[in-house]
C-alpha positions as CSV (number, residue, x, y, z in Angstrom):
1,M,0.2,-6.3,-16.3
2,R,3.1,-5.0,-18.0
3,P,6.0,-4.3,-15.6
4,A,6.3,-0.7,-17.0
5,T,2.6,-0.1,-16.0
6,W,3.2,-1.5,-12.4
7,D,6.2,0.6,-12.0
8,L,4.2,3.9,-13.0
9,V,1.4,2.8,-10.6
10,R,3.9,2.2,-7.8
11,R,5.6,5.4,-8.2
12,R,2.2,7.2,-8.1
13,V,1.5,5.4,-4.9
14,Y,4.6,6.5,-3.3
15,L,4.2,10.1,-4.3
16,W,0.6,10.3,-3.2
17,T,1.6,8.6,0.1
18,L,4.3,11.1,0.7
19,T,2.1,14.1,-0.1
20,L,-0.8,13.0,2.0
21,T,1.4,11.9,4.8
22,A,3.2,15.3,4.9
23,I,-0.2,17.0,4.9
24,A,-1.6,14.8,7.6
25,A,1.5,15.0,9.7
26,G,1.8,18.8,9.4
27,L,-1.9,19.3,10.5
28,A,-1.4,16.8,13.4
29,G,1.7,18.5,14.4
30,A,0.1,21.9,14.3
31,L,-3.1,20.8,16.1
32,A,-1.8,18.2,18.5
33,G,1.9,18.3,18.8
34,A,4.9,16.3,17.6
35,E,4.1,13.1,19.0
36,Q,0.9,12.9,17.2
37,A,2.7,13.9,13.8
38,W,5.2,11.0,14.3
39,S,2.4,8.7,15.0
40,V,0.9,9.7,11.5
41,V,4.2,9.2,9.9
42,A,4.7,5.7,11.5
43,G,1.0,4.7,10.6
44,A,1.5,5.8,7.0
45,A,4.8,3.8,6.8
46,I,3.0,0.8,8.2
47,G,0.0,1.2,5.9
48,L,2.2,1.7,2.8
49,L,4.3,-1.3,3.5
50,N,1.2,-3.5,4.1
51,L,-0.6,-2.3,1.0
52,A,2.5,-2.5,-1.2
53,S,3.1,-6.1,-0.3
54,L,-0.7,-6.8,-0.9
55,A,-0.4,-5.1,-4.3
56,R,2.8,-7.0,-5.2
57,A,1.1,-10.3,-4.5
58,V,-2.0,-9.3,-6.6
59,V,0.0,-8.2,-9.5
60,R,2.2,-11.4,-9.3
61,L,-1.1,-13.5,-9.2
62,V,-2.6,-11.6,-12.2
63,A,0.7,-12.1,-14.2
64,E,0.6,-15.9,-13.6
65,V,-3.0,-16.1,-14.6
66,Q,-2.5,-14.1,-17.7
67,A,0.6,-16.1,-18.6
68,D,-1.2,-19.5,-18.5
69,P,-5.1,-19.1,-18.0
70,Q,-5.7,-22.9,-18.1
71,R,-3.3,-23.8,-15.3
72,G,-4.2,-20.7,-13.0
73,P,-2.1,-19.4,-10.2
74,G,0.8,-21.8,-9.4
75,G,3.5,-21.7,-6.9
76,G,3.2,-21.1,-3.2
77,G,5.6,-18.0,-3.1
78,G,3.1,-15.6,-2.5
79,A,1.4,-17.7,0.3
80,G,4.5,-17.3,2.5
81,L,4.4,-13.5,2.2
82,A,0.7,-13.6,2.9
83,L,1.2,-15.4,6.2
84,V,3.8,-12.9,7.3
85,R,2.2,-9.8,6.1
86,W,-0.4,-9.5,8.9
87,P,1.7,-10.6,12.0
88,V,4.6,-8.2,10.8
89,A,1.9,-5.3,10.5
90,A,0.6,-6.0,13.9
91,L,4.1,-6.2,15.5
92,A,5.1,-3.0,13.9
93,T,1.9,-1.4,15.2
94,V,2.5,-2.8,18.7
95,A,6.3,-1.5,18.6
96,V,5.2,2.0,17.5
97,L,2.7,2.1,20.4
98,W,4.9,0.6,22.9
99,Y,8.3,2.1,22.3
100,M,7.3,5.5,20.7
101,P,5.3,8.1,22.4
102,G,2.7,7.3,19.6
103,R,-0.9,7.7,19.8
104,P,-3.4,5.4,18.3
105,E,-5.4,7.9,16.5
106,G,-2.4,9.3,14.7
107,L,-1.3,5.7,13.8
108,A,-4.8,5.3,12.3
109,A,-4.6,8.6,10.5
110,G,-1.4,7.5,8.8
111,V,-2.8,4.1,7.9
112,L,-5.9,5.9,6.4
113,A,-3.4,8.3,4.4
114,A,-1.8,5.5,2.9
115,L,-5.1,3.8,1.8
116,A,-6.2,7.1,0.4
117,A,-3.0,7.4,-1.4
118,F,-3.6,4.0,-3.0
119,C,-7.1,4.8,-4.1
120,L,-5.9,8.2,-5.6
121,A,-3.0,6.5,-7.4
122,A,-5.4,3.8,-8.7
123,L,-7.9,6.6,-10.0
124,Q,-5.1,8.4,-11.5
125,S,-3.8,5.3,-13.2
126,R,-7.1,3.7,-14.3
127,A,-6.5,4.4,-18.0
128,D,-3.1,2.7,-17.9
129,L,-4.4,-0.2,-15.9
130,S,-7.3,-0.9,-18.3
131,S,-5.1,-0.7,-21.3
132,D,-3.4,-3.9,-20.1
133,D,-6.8,-5.9,-20.7
134,P,-6.5,-8.3,-23.5
135,E,-8.7,-7.9,-26.4
136,P,-11.6,-10.0,-26.5
137,D,-11.8,-12.7,-29.3
138,A,-14.3,-11.7,-31.9
């Protein structure tokens, strides 16, 4: 994947996450109060950081394999991030629920908003992403 393509997809992910989070937080604030709205925002931030780190690792892996298909994925730089990503997300979730007057359903709605944003950005970017596929040898 070309860096310009990844930058475009990443910008779309951020914009979709911001849009869906604003809508979800507005609805949660109107229906359940400010605490629920802040829970949605915190959940979206946790979901966005988690999914963005996963996407960055996948892009790096694909780039390594495309650079040298015979050798395959090499260094263990992504392994360290993969080992840290889940505990950091879990600690962030605990911190939000323990120190904030957050509610679990708002947190889950925020994570789902981030996941939906990634899906919508991928659907919007599918033509850009598929143009990176190498041409098959005839």
